[in-house]
N, C-alpha and C positions, 0 to 999 in steps of 0.2 A: 504493500498499500503506500503510494507515492503523493508527497507533499510538501514535508519540511525540509527545509533548507538548512540546517545545520542538525547537530548532534541530538539525539532522543535520550533524555535521561529517565524517563519512566514512563510507564504504561500502567493503566488499570481497567479492567473490565466492570462492568455493570453487574449486580447479583442474577439478572437473569440471562447474563451474558451476550446480549443483543447489541449494546454499544461497548466500544473502547475507546478511551481516554489515553491521549498522548501529548506528556511534557517536553518540549524543546529548547535548545540554546538557541534558536532563531526568535525567541519570544512570545511564541504561540502555543497555546492550548488547541489540540486539534481532537474533534468529535468523529469518531469512524462506526457505520454501519458494518458489524461483522459479518452477517451472511451476503452483501452485496460488495464490501470489502470498498466500500466510497468512503469519502471523506465528507460528511454533512453539516459540517460547522468547523471555522476557525475563529478561535477567540484571542485578539490582539490588543487587547488593554492594558497589559504588564508593559514595564518600560525596560525590562531586560530578559535574561534568559528564564524560563521556567522548569524548576528543577523537579518537583514533586506533583502527583496529582491523584486523587482518589475520590470515589464515589462514595454518596450517603448509603446508610444500608439500605434505605427505601429508593435509593437510585432516582430522587426528587433535586438532588443535588450533586455537582463536581465542586471540589476544593481543588483551588491550584496555588503552589507557592513558588515565590520567583527572589532571584535577586536583586529586585526593586525591593527587598526588605516586605512586601505586605504578601497575605493570602485574600485571594479573591474567591468568592463561592457565585458559583453560576447556576441558574436556575433551569432545568432540563426541559421544563414547557416552554418558557418563552425564549429561552437561549439567551438571557440577560444576565449582565453581572450586578446582583441583589445586594452583595455587600462588600467591601474592601477594609480588612483587618489590618491595623497597623499599629505598632508597638513596638516591632522588634528594631533592634540598632544594627543588624548586621544582616547580609545576605540570609535568605531562608533556604535549607537543604531539604526539608522532609515536612508531610504532614499526614495526619491518618485520623480517622473518625472511631469514635466509644461505639460499641455495639450496637446502641440502643439510635443512635449520631444524636446524641444530646450534647455532645463536648465534640470539639476538633482541638488536636494537638497540632502543634508547628514547631520546628527545631531550626536552630539559627547560628551563623558564625558568632553572634552574640554570647555564646555559652549559655543560652537559655533554651527552655521549652516553655511556651505560650499555653493555657488552656483557655478556649473560647467558647461561651456558651452560645449554642447555635437557633434560641429562641430570640435573645436580645442581642446578640453577637458582639457581647463584651468580653473583655480580657478578665476571666475570673481567677487568675493564679498564674504566677510566673515561677518556674522551677529553675534552681541554682545551684546546683552540684556540681555538675560538671567544671572541670578547669580548662577545656578546650571547645572550638567548635563541635555542636552537635548536629551529625551528618543525617541521621533518621530516627524512626518511631515507628511504634505500632501498638495498638492497644488490644487486649485480648478481651474474651466475652465476660470473663469476671472483673474488668475493670482494673486489669496490671497493664501498666504503662511501661512499654520498654523502650529505651532510647541508647543510642549508638555515638560515637565521639571519636575526634581526633586525639583524645586523651586515652584511647586503646580499649577503655571499659565498657561493658553494657550497664547499663542501672534499671531498675525497677522499680517503680512508683506504683504508691496506691493512688487513682485520681479522686479519690474521696475526699481521703485525708491531706493528698498533694505531698506526703512524705516519702522520702527514696528509702525504701528498707533491703535495699540488697545490691550489692555491687559483684557484677560477674566479671573476672579475670581471666586471662588466658591468651587472648589475643596479644602479638607481639609489636603490632604495626594498628595503624588507625584502624577502628571500627567503622563499618560505611552503615550498612543497611541491615534491616532486622523484619521479621515476620513471626507471627503466631500462626500454629494449626488452630483449625476452626474448632475444636474444643478445648482450646488454650494450656495444654499439656505439654506442648513442645515448644519451642524457641529456637529459630535459626538465626545467625549473625553473619555478616561478610565482612571483609578486611583486607587492608591493603598487605597484610602479611599471606596473601593467596589461598587461604583458608574458607572455608564454612563451617562453623562451629552447631552444634546442636546442643540445646540447654534443655534438662529436664526441671518443668517447673514446680515439681514437688519438693525435689531433693534441692535446686537452685545450683546445681553442677553440671558440667559439660559431660556428655555422655559420648560424643563422637564428633570426630575431624574430619572434614571433608577435606582431599586435597588431590586435584587432578589437573589444577591449573597452575600457570607460572606465572601468572601475573595475578593483578586484584580482583578480587569478587566485589560485584556491585548488588543492585536489586535480587531479590529473592522472593520465593513465591510456593508454598506449599500446594498441592492437589488438595481438592475439596475433602477428600478422607484421609489426607495425612499421609499417605503411603509414599509419594514421590516429592522431592524439591527441585526446584531448578532454580537456577543462580548464574547471571551472566558475568563472563569472566574474563571484562576487558579487552586488553591487548592481545589476549590468546584469541579474539575474534569469534570467538565461540558463547554459546550458553551450554550449561551442561544439566542435563537429569540425572538425579541419585534415588537409589531404593532407599526408603529410609530404613528398611529393616534388614537389608544384607548389606547396605553403605556402599553397593559397587554403581560406578557409573553405567546407566543404560542406555544412554543418549549423548550426543554431540550434535548441536544445532549449530552451523556453520554460518557465518555473515564474511564480507569482504572490508570490514572494518572492525573498529572496537566495537563490543556490545556491552553499554550500561543497564538496558533494562531488559526485563523479562516477568511476566506475569500470568498463572493457571486463571482459566476462567473455570466456571463452576461444572462445564461438561469435558473439561480435559483437554480444551484449545490452550496452545502456549502461544503470547506473542512475544516477540524480541526485537529490540531494534538498538542503534547505537551511534556510531560515526565519532570522527577525531574534533573536539571541539575548535571551529573555527578554520577546519581546513578537512570536511566531511566528502567523501566521497561515495558513502552510503547511510544516507538517513532514510532509508526504507523500512519501514514497518512489516516483520514476517509474523504470519499465522501457521501453526505446525500443529497437525495431531496424529 
């Protein structure tokens, strides 16, 4: 699926898997029809690269985070921006909705995570325990927020109390992105140390390290049943898929350029995309089954 003119940093399926959102360094958020493979909308209100995009659980909104230091919320009926969330003082790198959609989290180079009320669009909390840029985040169905950072840690927070209750260590370089399984029992984190780590949320211990990449790993995504995990492997120009039980790589999805983005849909389709920032020769979004 062609349309972006610079690197694609993240992609996200709607829960009904009919739509795909893609966030790009070209400053746009694009919305694609998965069945027809057509771009049905291009949102270009951001003033800088768009680094992250997520659908709300009910698919009524898409959030986009940008290096212009804002999060924008897009209504999926009108295809209009209904809110611009301001407050971060550094580039934004990630965002994630809570399971019920009442809260949105955003992560930034300003070393904070902000929580936003999705009824009033107010900033209701600012979480400040990381000591370097915060790269990514995800929220489990039971309200645990995981955040990844240049400080090499993964932190776990209770979004109700806004308290950090655990620090997961093991990565030896920046931790980049993270994702939970749908039941919240397993967390995956990617890193500049070329690895994907799997963490058991009951023990808060690393239970596996996946390493088939010779370069950085970025966006990661579990299949809906948690049996597979896909991760973008940047300079390797591939996304890889592992079997979570056997820890074996079962598929290598090849690109002609760096791969930053990958996401599973609810019915097992994988979207991948990437490109070299500022010099991309492959800004194409690929779908795999």
